[in-house]
Structures are given as C-alpha cells and as structure tokens.
Backbone as CSV, one residue per row, in Angstrom:
resi,resn,N_x,N_y,N_z,CA_x,CA_y,CA_z,C_x,C_y,C_z
1,UNK,0.961,-1.423,0.076,-0.101,0.001,-0.153,0.611,1.351,0.135
2,UNK,0.371,2.128,-0.987,1.292,3.414,-0.910,1.323,4.017,0.722
3,UNK,2.302,4.400,0.948,2.485,4.882,2.264,3.073,6.661,1.968
4,UNK,2.393,7.465,2.840,2.866,8.874,2.930,3.939,9.230,4.311
5,UNK,4.827,9.997,3.845,5.455,10.813,4.969,6.035,12.163,4.607
6,UNK,5.192,12.896,5.236,5.370,14.091,4.937,5.945,15.102,6.198
7,UNK,6.480,16.465,6.011,6.776,17.380,7.357,5.883,18.466,6.825
8,UNK,5.055,18.702,7.874,4.107,19.868,8.031,4.784,21.139,7.961
9,UNK,4.272,22.065,7.176,4.571,23.331,7.161,3.176,24.272,7.448
10,UNK,3.280,24.738,8.151,2.115,25.712,8.753,2.181,27.241,8.401
11,UNK,1.639,27.421,7.330,1.743,28.983,6.636,0.540,29.882,7.471
12,UNK,0.953,31.158,7.404,-0.026,32.252,8.059,0.245,33.437,7.398
13,UNK,-0.999,34.294,7.706,-0.909,35.622,6.896,-0.907,36.650,8.242
14,UNK,-0.119,37.387,8.392,-0.085,38.599,9.670,-0.884,39.559,9.048
15,UNK,-1.675,40.381,9.396,-2.566,41.497,9.104,-2.516,42.464,10.462
16,UNK,-1.551,43.615,9.977,-1.578,44.849,10.833,-2.652,45.904,10.891
17,UNK,-2.937,46.510,11.863,-4.144,47.098,11.481,-4.240,48.460,12.453
18,UNK,-4.532,49.621,12.259,-4.436,50.678,13.072,-5.858,51.437,12.939
19,UNK,-5.720,52.285,14.358,-6.992,53.253,14.306,-6.897,54.156,13.161
20,UNK,-8.258,54.334,12.399,-8.594,55.457,11.699,-9.477,56.242,11.828
21,UNK,-9.274,57.494,11.463,-10.363,58.413,11.662,-11.756,58.274,10.997
22,UNK,-11.687,57.994,9.529,-12.729,57.731,8.572,-12.302,56.726,7.702
23,UNK,-13.322,56.339,6.824,-12.927,55.231,5.782,-13.349,56.042,4.469
24,UNK,-12.196,55.997,3.700,-12.348,56.644,2.543,-13.146,55.738,1.385
25,UNK,-13.298,54.592,1.807,-13.954,53.692,0.594,-15.339,53.443,1.367
26,UNK,-15.991,54.049,2.605,-17.050,53.994,2.843,-18.293,53.962,1.955
27,UNK,-19.131,52.700,1.716,-20.277,52.889,0.610,-19.725,51.958,-0.674
28,UNK,-18.520,51.730,-0.757,-17.958,51.171,-1.960,-17.729,49.433,-1.319
29,UNK,-18.278,48.680,-1.770,-17.973,47.299,-1.453,-16.762,47.016,-1.749
30,UNK,-16.172,46.275,-0.809,-14.839,45.728,-0.766,-14.717,44.303,-1.264
31,UNK,-13.545,44.089,-2.038,-13.383,42.529,-2.692,-13.195,41.785,-1.242
32,UNK,-13.738,40.458,-1.560,-13.225,39.568,-0.352,-12.357,38.697,-0.862
33,UNK,-11.268,38.810,0.022,-9.939,38.077,-0.055,-10.105,36.659,0.309
34,UNK,-9.994,35.662,-0.532,-10.020,34.207,-0.185,-8.658,33.842,0.216
35,UNK,-8.250,32.744,1.246,-6.922,32.643,1.142,-7.199,31.174,1.344
36,UNK,-6.408,30.661,0.215,-6.439,29.216,-0.195,-5.788,28.474,1.239
37,UNK,-6.759,27.372,1.661,-6.408,26.728,2.632,-5.421,25.452,2.400
38,UNK,-4.116,25.524,3.207,-3.336,24.612,2.732,-4.004,23.265,3.144
39,UNK,-3.787,22.046,2.263,-4.139,20.649,2.520,-3.132,20.042,3.080
40,UNK,-3.032,19.073,4.052,-2.371,18.203,4.332,-2.699,16.610,4.270
41,UNK,-2.058,15.501,3.641,-2.638,14.424,3.942,-4.112,14.262,2.992
42,UNK,-4.129,15.183,2.007,-5.287,15.119,1.220,-6.537,15.569,1.928
43,UNK,-6.599,16.347,2.994,-7.705,17.322,3.625,-7.348,18.413,4.087
44,UNK,-8.016,19.253,4.426,-7.922,20.588,4.885,-8.087,20.610,6.502
45,UNK,-7.183,21.574,7.182,-7.106,21.319,8.803,-8.483,21.391,9.320
46,UNK,-9.330,22.175,8.626,-10.724,22.374,9.336,-11.708,22.015,8.616
47,UNK,-11.613,20.876,7.729,-12.596,19.885,6.798,-13.706,19.445,7.879
48,UNK,-14.994,19.832,7.584,-16.149,19.585,8.175,-16.053,17.870,8.488
49,UNK,-15.569,17.228,7.540,-15.607,15.575,7.587,-14.667,14.984,8.636
50,UNK,-13.873,16.003,9.364,-12.956,15.462,10.326,-13.947,15.050,11.494
51,UNK,-14.719,14.203,11.722,-15.518,14.035,13.228,-15.041,13.112,13.828
52,UNK,-13.515,12.555,13.499,-12.963,11.692,14.354,-11.661,12.123,14.779
53,UNK,-11.579,12.470,16.013,-10.172,13.089,16.420,-9.890,12.687,17.817
54,UNK,-8.547,12.100,18.074,-7.994,11.497,18.919,-6.797,12.530,19.415
55,UNK,-6.667,12.561,20.591,-5.452,13.505,21.143,-4.972,12.863,22.704
56,UNK,-3.648,12.681,22.635,-3.300,12.219,23.802,-2.130,13.231,24.368
57,UNK,-2.203,13.658,25.717,-1.130,14.846,26.069,-0.712,13.808,27.439
58,UNK,0.528,13.478,26.987,1.097,12.432,28.425,1.566,13.373,29.311
59,UNK,0.918,13.361,30.592,1.324,14.456,31.625,1.813,13.386,32.845
60,UNK,1.585,12.187,32.799,2.128,11.361,34.001,3.639,11.200,33.806
61,UNK,4.144,11.138,32.680,5.524,11.089,32.552,6.194,9.599,32.964
62,UNK,5.254,8.705,32.428,5.404,7.138,32.448,6.622,6.781,31.123
63,UNK,7.674,6.155,31.515,8.273,5.506,30.456,7.662,4.410,30.024
64,UNK,6.715,4.071,28.688,6.345,3.207,28.325,7.198,2.095,27.636
65,UNK,6.860,0.735,27.579,7.632,-0.304,26.913,6.963,-0.385,25.514
66,UNK,7.757,-0.513,24.598,7.064,-1.602,23.445,7.463,-2.946,23.099
67,UNK,6.223,-3.926,23.264,6.766,-4.928,23.131,6.277,-5.382,21.476
68,UNK,6.971,-6.206,20.806,6.948,-6.577,19.538,6.970,-8.411,19.583
69,UNK,5.663,-8.751,19.321,5.515,-10.319,19.484,5.511,-10.896,18.295
70,UNK,6.304,-12.174,18.017,6.127,-12.433,16.818,5.570,-13.741,16.885
71,UNK,4.489,-13.876,15.791,3.462,-14.997,15.989,3.065,-15.305,14.497
72,UNK,1.953,-16.101,14.675,1.374,-16.548,13.195,0.199,-17.108,13.315
73,UNK,-0.591,-17.400,12.564,-1.595,-17.727,12.629,-1.471,-19.741,12.491
74,UNK,-0.470,-20.091,12.053,-0.167,-21.302,11.980,0.549,-21.604,13.034
75,UNK,0.765,-20.903,13.862,1.581,-21.297,15.127,0.525,-21.577,16.200
76,UNK,0.480,-23.101,16.706,-0.343,-23.580,17.446,0.006,-23.253,18.838
77,UNK,1.318,-23.119,19.122,1.482,-22.813,20.535,1.704,-21.314,21.089
78,UNK,1.107,-20.254,19.825,1.236,-18.869,20.154,0.184,-18.722,21.204
79,UNK,-1.125,-18.964,20.710,-2.157,-18.362,21.307,-2.425,-18.042,22.856
80,UNK,-1.913,-19.497,23.607,-2.080,-19.303,24.913,-1.180,-18.075,25.526
81,UNK,0.155,-18.027,24.733,1.102,-17.261,25.125,0.962,-15.737,24.816
82,UNK,0.053,-15.440,23.538,-0.386,-14.283,23.071,-1.405,-13.731,24.298
83,UNK,-2.207,-14.582,24.652,-3.199,-14.245,25.641,-2.872,-13.823,27.011
84,UNK,-1.887,-14.543,27.499,-0.995,-14.180,28.605,-0.496,-12.583,28.721
85,UNK,0.336,-12.474,27.528,0.956,-11.405,27.242,0.007,-9.957,27.203
86,UNK,-1.286,-10.046,26.541,-1.986,-9.167,26.349,-2.760,-8.733,27.864
87,UNK,-2.845,-9.931,28.571,-3.686,-9.666,29.907,-3.041,-9.162,30.921
88,UNK,-1.450,-9.469,30.569,-0.483,-8.791,31.524,-0.239,-7.080,31.138
89,UNK,-0.399,-6.709,30.020,-0.449,-5.379,29.422,-1.726,-4.792,29.709
90,UNK,-3.114,-5.292,29.947,-4.266,-4.753,30.096,-4.420,-4.851,31.656
91,UNK,-3.653,-5.377,32.507,-4.025,-5.426,34.027,-2.701,-4.707,34.357
92,UNK,-1.983,-5.523,34.757,-0.834,-5.100,35.554,0.168,-4.093,35.207
93,UNK,0.323,-4.035,33.828,1.444,-3.117,32.839,0.241,-2.201,32.198
94,UNK,-0.932,-2.069,32.781,-1.651,-1.027,32.028,-1.511,0.435,31.972
95,UNK,-1.130,1.126,30.910,-0.836,2.260,30.833,0.895,2.148,30.791
96,UNK,1.630,1.259,30.750,2.916,1.129,30.878,3.745,0.365,29.413
97,UNK,2.612,-0.567,28.985,3.225,-1.009,27.901,2.368,-1.170,26.705
98,UNK,3.097,-1.405,25.497,2.387,-1.102,24.061,2.569,-2.400,23.179
99,UNK,1.560,-3.362,22.698,2.079,-4.504,21.895,1.766,-4.427,20.586
100,UNK,2.827,-4.709,19.796,2.409,-4.967,18.268,2.609,-6.319,18.199
101,UNK,1.756,-7.155,17.360,2.155,-8.496,17.017,2.501,-8.420,15.316
102,UNK,3.391,-9.039,15.272,4.292,-9.288,13.949,3.697,-10.574,13.314
103,UNK,3.214,-11.003,12.352,3.221,-12.099,11.490,4.060,-12.297,10.373
104,UNK,4.823,-13.157,10.419,6.181,-13.245,9.590,6.250,-14.725,9.480
105,UNK,7.048,-14.964,8.303,7.867,-16.294,8.091,6.785,-17.412,8.052
106,UNK,7.112,-18.627,8.203,6.423,-19.826,7.809,5.034,-19.883,8.535
107,UNK,5.183,-19.595,9.785,3.809,-19.563,10.348,2.896,-18.493,9.817
108,UNK,3.118,-17.598,9.098,2.291,-16.739,8.608,1.704,-17.031,7.264
109,UNK,2.260,-17.840,6.495,1.727,-18.343,5.199,0.213,-18.714,5.144
110,UNK,-0.339,-18.359,4.024,-1.567,-18.602,3.691,-1.781,-20.115,3.050
111,UNK,-3.067,-20.663,3.696,-3.391,-22.029,3.278,-4.715,-22.072,3.231
112,UNK,-5.035,-21.624,1.864,-6.588,-21.476,1.599,-7.113,-22.832,1.521
113,UNK,-6.656,-23.906,1.385,-7.270,-25.050,1.473,-7.888,-25.426,2.889
114,UNK,-6.989,-25.060,3.830,-7.548,-25.246,5.123,-8.135,-23.996,5.861
115,UNK,-8.706,-22.898,4.886,-9.022,-21.873,5.510,-8.381,-20.903,6.164
116,UNK,-7.049,-20.697,6.030,-6.231,-19.928,6.481,-6.068,-18.664,5.383
117,UNK,-6.835,-17.828,5.087,-6.856,-16.990,4.093,-6.765,-15.748,4.375
118,UNK,-6.479,-15.283,5.632,-6.177,-13.884,6.112,-4.898,-13.492,5.953
119,UNK,-4.521,-12.705,5.173,-2.878,-12.347,5.311,-2.612,-11.387,6.085
120,UNK,-2.022,-11.682,7.256,-1.505,-10.732,8.098,-0.161,-10.205,8.155
121,UNK,0.619,-10.909,6.883,2.056,-10.235,6.723,2.121,-8.815,6.152
122,UNK,3.139,-8.266,6.458,3.269,-6.751,5.943,4.891,-6.529,5.603
123,UNK,5.298,-5.611,4.804,6.534,-5.414,4.471,7.532,-5.071,5.814
124,UNK,6.765,-4.354,6.542,7.327,-3.769,8.065,7.885,-5.036,8.762
125,UNK,6.709,-5.885,8.897,6.808,-6.990,9.742,8.074,-8.001,8.911
126,UNK,8.290,-8.032,7.758,9.135,-8.927,7.074,10.442,-8.197,7.467
127,UNK,10.871,-7.116,7.298,11.898,-6.461,7.813,12.306,-6.613,9.038
128,UNK,11.239,-6.794,10.053,11.751,-6.800,11.428,12.275,-8.210,11.774
129,UNK,11.445,-9.075,11.011,11.732,-10.640,11.035,13.359,-11.040,10.580
130,UNK,13.227,-10.029,9.576,14.963,-10.363,8.668,15.940,-9.672,9.503
131,UNK,15.524,-8.672,10.109,16.902,-8.184,10.788,17.029,-8.548,12.554
132,UNK,15.880,-8.765,13.171,15.817,-9.248,14.426,15.625,-10.798,14.623
133,UNK,14.839,-11.398,14.091,14.634,-12.725,14.308,15.347,-13.711,13.677
134,UNK,15.177,-13.859,12.448,15.492,-15.030,11.642,14.964,-16.268,12.139
135,UNK,15.177,-17.371,11.142,14.678,-18.602,11.621,13.082,-18.556,11.666
136,UNK,12.547,-19.417,12.203,11.146,-19.960,12.301,10.623,-20.067,13.655
137,UNK,10.982,-19.901,14.763,10.297,-20.195,16.104,9.677,-18.997,16.457
138,UNK,8.426,-19.475,16.972,7.419,-18.564,17.688,6.712,-19.644,18.853
139,UNK,6.103,-18.522,19.874,6.122,-17.112,19.870,7.788,-16.546,20.636
140,UNK,7.753,-15.510,20.248,8.985,-14.717,20.832,8.669,-13.295,20.984
141,UNK,9.441,-12.640,21.874,9.163,-11.213,22.141,10.324,-10.522,22.027
142,UNK,10.152,-9.192,21.792,10.951,-8.146,21.729,10.954,-6.911,22.353
143,UNK,11.631,-6.347,23.143,11.281,-5.555,24.031,12.164,-4.097,24.040
144,UNK,11.532,-3.165,23.471,12.174,-1.915,23.014,13.221,-2.126,22.237
145,UNK,13.181,-3.447,21.421,14.432,-3.724,20.109,15.835,-3.492,20.893
146,UNK,15.679,-3.946,22.340,17.143,-4.004,22.817,17.565,-5.475,22.954
147,UNK,16.698,-6.536,22.623,17.076,-7.854,22.929,16.762,-8.583,21.581
148,UNK,17.541,-9.844,21.502,17.192,-10.792,20.715,15.740,-11.410,21.076
149,UNK,14.880,-11.654,20.184,13.527,-12.101,20.430,13.586,-13.148,21.373
150,UNK,12.729,-13.097,22.398,12.921,-14.176,23.573,11.708,-15.223,23.393
151,UNK,12.118,-16.455,24.031,11.014,-17.290,24.306,10.214,-16.834,25.125
152,UNK,9.038,-17.566,25.347,7.777,-17.277,26.131,8.257,-17.510,27.422
153,UNK,8.854,-18.495,27.814,9.053,-18.633,29.296,10.140,-17.519,29.785
154,UNK,10.591,-16.777,28.976,11.228,-15.552,29.486,10.740,-14.239,29.542
155,UNK,9.648,-13.979,29.201,9.089,-12.975,28.995,8.585,-12.389,30.559
156,UNK,8.047,-13.127,31.088,7.561,-12.642,32.631,8.908,-12.097,33.355
157,UNK,9.883,-12.797,33.206,11.256,-12.272,34.096,11.677,-11.094,33.204
158,UNK,11.752,-10.746,31.873,11.993,-9.517,31.149,11.158,-8.658,31.570
159,UNK,9.813,-8.545,31.508,8.942,-7.391,31.894,9.047,-7.204,33.592
160,UNK,9.519,-8.209,34.316,9.350,-7.993,35.871,10.878,-7.078,36.048
161,UNK,11.840,-7.376,35.339,13.086,-6.670,35.363,13.106,-5.034,35.240
162,UNK,11.995,-4.788,34.367,11.832,-3.385,33.929,11.344,-2.562,35.178
163,UNK,10.337,-3.286,36.033,9.897,-2.729,37.276,10.631,-2.682,38.493
164,UNK,11.620,-3.812,38.619,12.461,-3.524,39.618,13.696,-2.378,39.207
165,UNK,14.020,-2.351,37.981,15.040,-1.456,37.784,14.477,0.077,37.669
166,UNK,12.988,0.216,37.971,12.767,1.690,38.191,12.386,1.959,36.545
167,UNK,12.491,1.655,35.607,12.518,1.831,34.172,11.151,2.851,33.910
168,UNK,10.244,2.408,34.587,8.807,3.220,33.935,8.876,4.785,34.875
169,UNK,9.473,4.730,35.746,10.103,5.978,36.288,10.825,6.681,35.846
170,UNK,11.371,6.631,34.769,12.919,7.237,34.323,12.252,7.631,32.708
171,UNK,11.542,8.549,32.496,11.226,8.633,31.120,12.320,9.504,30.536
172,UNK,12.631,9.152,29.247,13.674,10.326,28.650,12.813,11.292,27.779
173,UNK,11.874,10.763,27.070,11.051,11.799,26.419,9.286,11.653,26.501
174,UNK,8.799,12.682,26.382,7.098,12.467,26.578,6.574,12.936,25.033
175,UNK,5.618,12.619,24.841,4.801,12.817,23.577,3.429,13.629,23.784
176,UNK,3.305,14.724,23.000,1.798,14.816,22.749,1.378,14.648,21.441
177,UNK,0.355,13.524,21.087,-0.063,13.008,20.021,-1.446,13.359,19.467
178,UNK,-1.421,13.898,18.506,-2.865,14.309,17.993,-2.988,13.582,16.665
179,UNK,-4.184,12.971,16.800,-4.555,12.186,15.422,-6.147,12.753,14.645
180,UNK,-5.728,12.975,13.470,-6.914,13.525,12.640,-7.032,12.519,11.673
181,UNK,-8.359,11.969,11.785,-8.794,11.158,10.846,-10.060,11.497,10.014
182,UNK,-9.825,11.364,8.561,-10.869,11.514,7.737,-11.715,10.409,7.351
183,UNK,-12.827,10.167,7.865,-13.498,8.689,7.483,-13.655,8.791,5.919
184,UNK,-14.223,9.751,5.286,-14.808,9.561,3.808,-13.721,9.065,3.062
185,UNK,-12.438,9.865,2.994,-11.272,9.271,2.419,-10.268,8.439,2.795
186,UNK,-10.806,7.988,4.266,-10.114,6.758,4.912,-8.490,7.138,4.982
187,UNK,-8.325,8.560,5.333,-7.017,9.089,5.557,-6.757,9.868,6.898
188,UNK,-5.752,9.778,7.539,-5.518,10.403,8.568,-4.122,11.312,8.654
189,UNK,-3.766,11.751,9.680,-2.705,12.637,9.956,-2.537,12.748,11.585
190,UNK,-1.101,12.156,11.767,-0.823,12.194,13.195,0.173,13.306,13.260
191,UNK,0.039,14.357,14.385,0.795,15.438,14.636,1.513,15.161,16.022
192,UNK,2.924,15.175,15.831,3.864,14.728,17.274,4.522,16.033,17.745
193,UNK,4.323,16.351,19.202,4.932,17.378,19.730,5.882,16.538,20.602
194,UNK,7.274,16.357,20.602,7.857,15.600,21.383,9.114,16.448,22.394
195,UNK,8.507,16.332,23.420,9.831,16.931,24.675,10.651,15.905,25.007
196,UNK,12.098,16.519,24.922,13.039,15.508,25.480,13.400,16.099,27.064
197,UNK,13.353,15.271,27.866,13.684,15.201,29.504,14.859,15.211,29.630
198,UNK,15.723,14.599,28.889,17.066,14.625,28.966,18.139,15.267,28.048
199,UNK,19.512,15.628,28.226,20.162,16.071,27.265,20.581,15.136,26.594
200,UNK,21.076,15.528,25.040,21.600,14.325,24.598,22.752,14.995,23.473
201,UNK,23.823,14.233,23.294,24.680,14.544,22.451,25.303,13.625,21.550
202,UNK,25.180,13.977,20.223,25.491,12.727,18.999,24.844,11.714,18.847
203,UNK,23.355,11.917,19.341,22.523,10.741,19.046,21.553,10.876,17.902
204,UNK,21.367,10.003,17.225,20.477,10.118,15.837,19.187,9.731,16.159
205,UNK,18.468,10.550,16.527,16.757,9.925,16.665,16.203,9.781,15.384
206,UNK,15.083,8.647,15.493,14.392,8.500,14.438,12.960,7.967,15.318
207,UNK,11.552,8.513,14.359,10.622,8.426,14.996,9.657,7.200,14.078
208,UNK,9.170,6.552,14.628,8.187,5.502,13.993,6.729,5.551,14.346
209,UNK,6.203,5.343,13.044,4.536,5.442,13.223,3.871,4.190,12.496
210,UNK,3.422,3.431,13.299,2.783,2.208,12.811,1.120,2.201,12.996
211,UNK,0.518,1.506,12.044,-0.912,1.246,12.074,-1.168,-0.073,12.860
212,UNK,-2.013,-0.460,13.700,-2.114,-1.948,14.131,-3.837,-1.946,14.296
213,UNK,-4.171,-3.259,14.246,-5.597,-3.562,14.099,-5.836,-4.558,15.238
214,UNK,-6.784,-4.217,16.026,-7.152,-5.201,17.008,-8.357,-5.808,16.486
215,UNK,-8.501,-7.068,17.484,-9.936,-7.682,17.174,-10.046,-8.501,16.038
216,UNK,-9.143,-8.941,15.183,-9.325,-9.391,13.791,-9.725,-11.059,13.888
217,UNK,-11.080,-11.365,13.757,-11.560,-12.455,13.932,-11.277,-13.127,12.529
218,UNK,-10.176,-14.442,12.515,-9.795,-15.260,11.633,-9.268,-16.321,12.256
219,UNK,-9.154,-17.525,11.363,-8.748,-18.704,11.830,-7.191,-18.670,12.360
220,UNK,-6.929,-19.719,13.337,-5.955,-19.748,14.035,-5.409,-21.410,14.556
221,UNK,-4.294,-21.704,14.259,-4.134,-22.955,15.071,-4.026,-22.829,16.428
222,UNK,-4.181,-23.873,17.039,-4.357,-23.632,18.637,-4.417,-25.018,19.216
223,UNK,-3.086,-25.299,19.578,-2.853,-26.805,20.125,-3.576,-26.633,21.469
224,UNK,-4.239,-27.871,21.677,-5.053,-27.990,22.856,-6.544,-27.956,22.878
225,UNK,-6.859,-27.165,21.846,-8.206,-26.679,21.607,-8.547,-28.111,20.645
226,UNK,-10.080,-28.098,20.679,-10.588,-29.412,19.827,-11.938,-28.731,19.110
227,UNK,-11.943,-28.233,17.642,-10.815,-28.851,17.009,-9.431,-27.773,17.090
228,UNK,-8.337,-28.232,16.846,-7.093,-26.968,17.001,-7.024,-26.081,15.934
229,UNK,-7.695,-26.119,14.783,-7.862,-25.177,13.609,-9.357,-24.617,14.305
230,UNK,-8.988,-23.097,14.792,-10.134,-22.682,15.391,-10.592,-21.334,14.569
231,UNK,-11.767,-21.255,14.218,-12.481,-20.256,13.346,-12.685,-19.156,14.284
232,UNK,-12.442,-18.092,13.524,-12.866,-16.681,14.328,-12.322,-16.389,15.704
233,UNK,-10.952,-16.831,15.411,-10.118,-16.344,16.639,-10.011,-15.125,16.820
234,UNK,-9.681,-14.470,17.980,-9.625,-12.777,18.219,-8.081,-12.663,18.146
235,UNK,-7.670,-12.142,17.052,-6.160,-11.914,16.705,-6.075,-10.282,17.308
236,UNK,-5.037,-10.032,18.116,-4.838,-8.737,18.938,-3.712,-7.979,18.222
237,UNK,-3.841,-6.497,18.260,-2.734,-5.583,18.070,-1.840,-5.989,16.766
238,UNK,-2.462,-6.609,15.622,-1.512,-6.995,14.327,-1.199,-5.722,13.818
239,UNK,0.279,-5.630,13.379,0.885,-4.594,12.373,-0.138,-4.681,11.179
240,UNK,-0.489,-3.559,10.513,-0.947,-3.581,9.436,0.040,-2.545,8.056
241,UNK,0.295,-1.550,8.589,1.356,-0.847,7.927,2.149,0.381,8.742
242,UNK,2.749,0.662,8.282,3.462,1.955,8.892,3.635,3.211,8.037
243,UNK,3.702,4.567,8.788,3.772,5.693,7.948,5.329,6.192,7.860
244,UNK,5.749,5.420,8.281,7.175,5.859,8.466,7.955,4.538,7.951
245,UNK,9.516,4.591,7.443,10.026,3.272,7.434,10.142,2.616,8.367
246,UNK,10.331,1.552,8.202,10.410,0.092,9.133,10.785,0.398,10.428
247,UNK,12.259,1.064,10.176,13.103,1.476,11.417,12.943,2.798,11.740
248,UNK,12.316,3.548,11.307,11.894,4.890,11.795,12.103,5.967,10.793
249,UNK,11.733,7.315,10.700,12.204,8.062,9.992,12.893,9.206,10.875
250,UNK,13.783,9.770,10.056,15.114,10.549,10.783,14.471,11.835,11.326
251,UNK,14.651,12.039,12.491,14.002,13.191,13.374,15.003,14.213,13.831
252,UNK,15.840,13.838,14.960,16.714,15.067,14.995,17.861,14.163,15.385
253,UNK,19.087,15.112,14.952,20.602,14.446,14.741,21.375,15.274,15.468
254,UNK,20.868,16.615,15.818,21.890,17.400,16.763,21.559,17.468,18.097
255,UNK,22.532,18.070,18.853,22.677,17.698,20.139,21.403,18.528,20.732
256,UNK,20.894,17.956,22.090,19.626,18.350,22.408,19.850,18.724,23.907
257,UNK,19.053,19.766,24.423,19.141,20.109,25.919,17.794,19.556,26.467
258,UNK,17.858,19.948,27.772,16.661,19.553,28.450,15.440,20.346,28.370
259,UNK,14.380,19.724,28.131,12.973,20.420,27.771,13.038,20.775,26.236
260,UNK,13.923,20.517,25.390,13.813,20.794,24.030,12.561,19.951,23.589
261,UNK,11.911,20.841,22.694,10.736,20.687,22.063,10.974,20.564,20.345
262,UNK,10.614,19.498,19.893,10.609,19.375,18.348,9.325,18.695,17.940
263,UNK,8.709,18.789,16.575,7.513,18.410,16.052,7.903,17.907,14.708
264,UNK,6.627,17.089,14.551,6.489,16.469,13.127,5.252,15.798,12.990
265,UNK,5.031,15.673,11.584,3.533,15.230,11.282,3.801,14.133,10.138
266,UNK,2.867,13.238,10.189,2.892,12.061,9.320,1.543,11.814,8.817
267,UNK,1.275,10.988,7.474,-0.054,10.810,6.953,0.156,9.120,7.137
268,UNK,-1.404,8.651,6.818,-1.684,7.367,6.751,-2.752,7.195,6.221
269,UNK,-3.141,6.094,5.799,-4.403,5.493,5.089,-4.955,4.141,5.798
270,UNK,-5.980,4.298,5.837,-6.695,2.962,6.196,-7.635,2.226,5.265
271,UNK,-6.947,0.706,4.652,-7.760,0.341,3.841,-8.992,-0.015,3.752
272,UNK,-9.711,-0.527,2.569,-11.322,-1.007,3.090,-11.373,-2.333,3.638
273,UNK,-10.269,-3.070,3.727,-10.261,-4.507,4.555,-10.251,-4.453,6.053
274,UNK,-9.769,-3.120,6.564,-9.555,-2.901,7.784,-10.852,-2.102,8.403
275,UNK,-11.091,-2.660,9.771,-11.963,-1.843,10.646,-11.397,-0.600,11.266
276,UNK,-11.507,0.416,10.854,-10.966,1.845,11.519,-11.261,1.881,12.936
277,UNK,-12.463,1.489,13.373,-12.979,1.524,14.767,-11.862,0.534,15.884
278,UNK,-11.069,-0.136,14.957,-10.210,-1.153,15.704,-8.836,-0.804,15.566
279,UNK,-8.593,0.247,14.809,-7.193,0.556,14.403,-6.728,1.656,15.406
280,UNK,-5.380,1.648,15.679,-4.832,2.244,16.653,-3.409,2.724,15.760
281,UNK,-2.973,3.945,16.244,-1.654,4.477,16.022,-0.706,4.426,16.955
282,UNK,0.546,3.668,16.504,1.584,3.465,17.601,2.658,4.249,17.069
283,UNK,3.158,5.164,18.174,4.272,5.988,17.848,5.400,5.563,18.581
284,UNK,6.981,5.682,18.419,7.866,5.483,19.098,9.030,6.398,18.543
285,UNK,9.859,6.565,19.607,10.974,7.217,19.160,12.048,6.455,19.772
286,UNK,13.386,6.416,18.948,14.593,5.586,19.244,15.575,6.302,18.658
287,UNK,16.747,5.422,18.915,18.171,5.917,18.486,18.521,4.684,17.315
288,UNK,18.615,5.582,16.244,19.160,4.539,15.002,20.522,4.133,15.154
289,UNK,21.408,4.793,15.765,22.684,3.860,15.944,22.431,2.367,16.533
290,UNK,22.032,2.121,17.820,21.755,0.820,18.272,20.382,0.259,18.184
291,UNK,19.020,1.178,17.415,17.933,0.558,17.287,17.016,0.650,18.469
292,UNK,17.690,1.120,19.933,16.827,1.252,21.086,15.635,2.404,21.012
293,UNK,14.680,1.813,21.487,13.424,2.618,21.786,13.065,3.123,22.767
294,UNK,13.150,4.749,23.094,13.084,5.287,24.343,11.790,5.465,24.844
295,UNK,10.905,5.709,23.754,9.411,5.780,24.518,8.370,5.507,23.421
296,UNK,7.385,4.980,23.733,6.170,4.580,22.875,4.890,5.119,23.241
297,UNK,3.827,5.429,22.279,2.675,5.820,22.637,1.392,5.160,21.734
298,UNK,0.386,5.208,22.174,-0.782,4.554,21.478,-1.734,5.562,21.528
299,UNK,-2.650,5.921,20.227,-3.703,6.551,20.295,-4.800,5.858,19.143
300,UNK,-5.965,5.999,19.492,-6.942,5.258,18.298,-7.251,5.957,17.239
301,UNK,-7.460,5.406,16.121,-7.572,6.104,14.870,-8.899,6.925,15.005
302,UNK,-9.716,6.269,15.615,-11.302,7.047,15.904,-11.573,7.303,17.350
303,UNK,-12.129,8.418,17.812,-12.347,8.665,18.994,-13.440,7.642,19.477
304,UNK,-13.097,7.160,20.794,-14.430,6.119,21.369,-15.453,6.786,21.720
C-alpha cells in the first residue's frame, strides 16, 4: 500500500491594523480576499468531515515499553502465550506497555485449502523479522528492540526486570500525539510534539509511526483446543502498515538540551479491508545507531 511521509509546513498571514478617523471607501463594496487553505494528507485542517479526532497529552511522565510479539496463525503454541501477554499489559502493566504483533515467516503463510486465507503479513513485519528474528521459532518477544526475540518462558522475567529497575519512572522523552482522521477518504494525520526530558549529544533520533488493528476474527491454529484449527479466533494488535520507514524516519540529529521540543507530522491510510474502529496509531522514538526505543505511545484512529 502506498504510504505517505510528510513534514508539515504551517503557513500564516499576519495582518496589521491601526486606528483610523474615517474610511475613504465607505459605501464601496470591498473585495473579499479568499486565502487558499493549505491541505495536508489530502484534506484541509478544518474540513467538516474530520469528525473523528483523538488527542493524547502525556502528563504522567511514564516511560512506556514497546513489546513486539512474533507470532502467526499457523503457530499452535502462540495463542496461550499471546493471551497471557495481552492480559498482563491490560492489567498489571496497563498504561505502561504497548503491544504490536508481527506475523512473518512460515507461521504466517496462507493455506486457503484449510481456511487460512487472512493475510497478516506486511513489508514492515518482514523487515523486522529479517533484522531481528531469523529462523522460524514462535512465539517470541522483543522489548524496545534491545534484545534478541526471547522465548515465552522468558517474558515474565523480562517484564518484571523493568519494574525492579525503575524503568517506568525514568522517562527520556514525552509525547503529545494528535490524530486527525477523515473517515470519508480513509486518510489520517498524526501530529507529534515531543519534549526531551534529558540532554543528548551525538544521538541520531528516529520516529516510527505504525498502524495496528485489534480484534481481527480469523482462523488460528491452537494446540490443545478441539478442533485445533479455531475459526474466528480473536487476533490482537496486528501490524497493518507504517507511515514511516520500518525502522523509523530521521527526526533529530543535533545535540539536545533538557526540555527541548521538536515536532513532526505523518500521513497514513486505512484500507477497506481494515476496521478503522479497531485501528490504533503506535508511535515510538528511538536511536537509529543502536535501534533502542526510548518511548512509545498509542492512540485510537477514531475517538471512542
């Protein structure tokens, strides 16, 4: 699918006025000056069709962790582990963790003859699998892209270590994320205001913007179930596309001081095959030199 990546230019016209004693043009119809409204992502800023807007202003200063789960609809061992991961992030780690599910490699192959005809694969998922994963083992999990994807037996230990280390209370940056979605043309825009809470020198920052879809009902291999080929399984947090390159778009490369603020905007599209009501925008900022992600955030495509 065609993806868009733009940097937003905001144009304005300043009009100076002064007091005057009389109007020499009184009684004469003055021309109406029409300023052409700049469009971005295919729609104007104040288009009447923009009836679905979400805005997230992070004020709690929590450092969130991005969890990338490698899975597939042919992976029979994946469902129970995925369910445990989602339950942990929705309860114990609510507001602290964001999950994206990556369907790639053999476990994501289509098998129409057996009803596995929902394509969860993406170019971004393939890129991530090639760089970080390799092989064909699943389920496995990456945490802020700082580790080789770990097996399910290691997940709880990895996540518990974050709490013990004070990770969540040590934010590096914080986001303001504004999402504007035009339902008519199925196109949206993400505006980011990022504030750096620590000083940096010589760090090449990148921003990633992904679209995920939740609650996709499709077939899934599930060992232990009868039958083990489960119809209408609830697939969670699946990557659908990205509005940036897979590993992020270049953002800031200069030295940064504490409380420095930077902004950027990105465009995306929702295809007819996806349910926009269940789609989310996942944003992350990281270091392109070592791939480490410093902060992540998530907002819904459409307001609840």
